[in-house]
C-alpha positions as CSV (number, residue, x, y, z in Angstrom):
1,X,220.9,186.9,196.3
2,X,218.4,184.4,195.6
3,X,218.7,181.3,193.4
4,X,218.1,181.9,189.7
5,X,215.4,179.9,188.1
6,X,216.6,177.2,185.8
7,X,216.8,178.0,182.0
8,X,213.8,176.8,180.1
9,X,214.7,174.3,177.5
10,X,212.8,174.7,174.1
11,X,209.9,172.4,173.8
12,X,210.8,169.6,171.2
13,X,207.2,169.5,170.1
14,X,207.1,173.2,169.3
15,X,206.8,173.8,165.6
16,X,208.6,176.5,163.7
17,X,206.7,179.4,162.1
18,X,205.6,178.7,158.6
19,X,206.7,181.0,155.8
20,X,204.1,183.4,154.5
21,X,202.7,182.6,151.0
22,X,204.4,185.6,149.5
23,X,207.8,184.3,150.7
24,X,207.9,181.8,147.8
25,X,209.0,182.7,144.3
26,X,206.2,183.5,141.9
27,X,205.4,180.8,139.3
28,X,206.5,181.6,135.8
29,X,203.9,182.9,133.4
30,X,202.3,180.5,131.0
31,X,204.2,180.1,127.8
32,X,201.0,180.1,125.7
33,X,197.6,181.6,126.3
34,X,194.7,179.4,127.1
35,X,191.7,179.5,124.8
36,X,188.3,179.1,126.5
37,X,185.8,177.1,124.5
38,X,182.3,176.6,125.7
39,X,181.9,173.3,123.8
40,X,182.7,170.2,125.9
41,X,185.7,168.1,124.7
42,X,183.6,164.9,125.1
43,X,180.0,165.8,124.2
44,X,177.3,163.6,125.6
45,X,175.8,163.3,122.1
46,X,178.8,161.1,121.3
47,X,178.5,158.7,124.2
48,X,178.0,155.1,123.2
49,X,177.5,151.7,124.6
50,X,179.3,148.9,122.7
51,X,177.9,145.4,123.4
52,X,179.8,142.5,121.8
53,X,177.8,139.4,121.0
54,X,178.6,136.3,123.1
55,X,180.1,134.6,120.0
56,X,182.4,137.6,119.1
57,X,186.1,136.9,119.3
58,X,188.0,140.1,118.7
59,X,191.3,138.4,119.2
60,X,190.6,136.4,116.0
61,X,189.0,139.3,114.1
62,X,185.4,138.2,114.6
63,X,183.6,141.4,115.8
64,X,179.9,141.4,116.0
65,X,177.4,143.1,118.3
66,X,175.5,146.3,118.9
67,X,176.3,150.0,119.2
68,X,173.9,152.3,121.0
69,X,174.0,156.1,121.2
70,X,173.3,157.1,124.8
71,X,171.6,160.4,124.0
72,X,169.5,159.6,120.9
73,X,169.0,155.9,121.7
74,X,169.8,154.9,118.1
75,X,171.0,151.3,117.8
76,X,173.2,149.9,115.1
77,X,174.0,146.2,114.7
78,X,177.3,145.2,113.1
79,X,178.9,142.0,112.0
80,X,182.5,143.1,111.5
81,X,185.0,145.8,112.6
82,X,184.4,147.6,109.3
83,X,180.7,147.7,109.9
84,X,181.3,149.0,113.4
85,X,183.3,151.9,112.1
86,X,180.7,152.5,109.4
87,X,178.0,152.7,112.2
88,X,180.1,155.1,114.2
89,X,180.7,157.3,111.1
90,X,177.0,157.2,110.2
91,X,175.9,158.2,113.7
92,X,178.5,160.9,114.2
93,X,177.6,162.6,110.8
94,X,173.9,162.5,111.6
95,X,174.0,163.6,115.2
96,X,174.7,167.3,116.1
97,X,177.4,167.7,118.7
98,X,175.5,170.4,120.6
99,X,171.9,169.6,121.7
100,X,169.2,171.9,120.6
101,X,168.2,174.7,123.0
102,X,164.7,174.4,124.3
103,X,162.3,177.1,123.0
């Protein structure tokens, strides 16, 4: 009889077979249903640029500067934190959250 060939050792670089996707347990169903809303959560009509004046010092309570609506271009100048909030309130109540559809 002839000599037997030597046993092949497993290749250490050989990877094991990956499990199939269906081998994993299925995720639990959502506890609540999701409501789809076509309105954006952060509408562009409420985007602002806040520019503080060079002499403003918010850490001491001195807040002055300009607030500009990025969509309408309206600008509001304020000299205190209360005036800033009043400017925001005025703009939010006068600007529709959804832009008009073109005709």
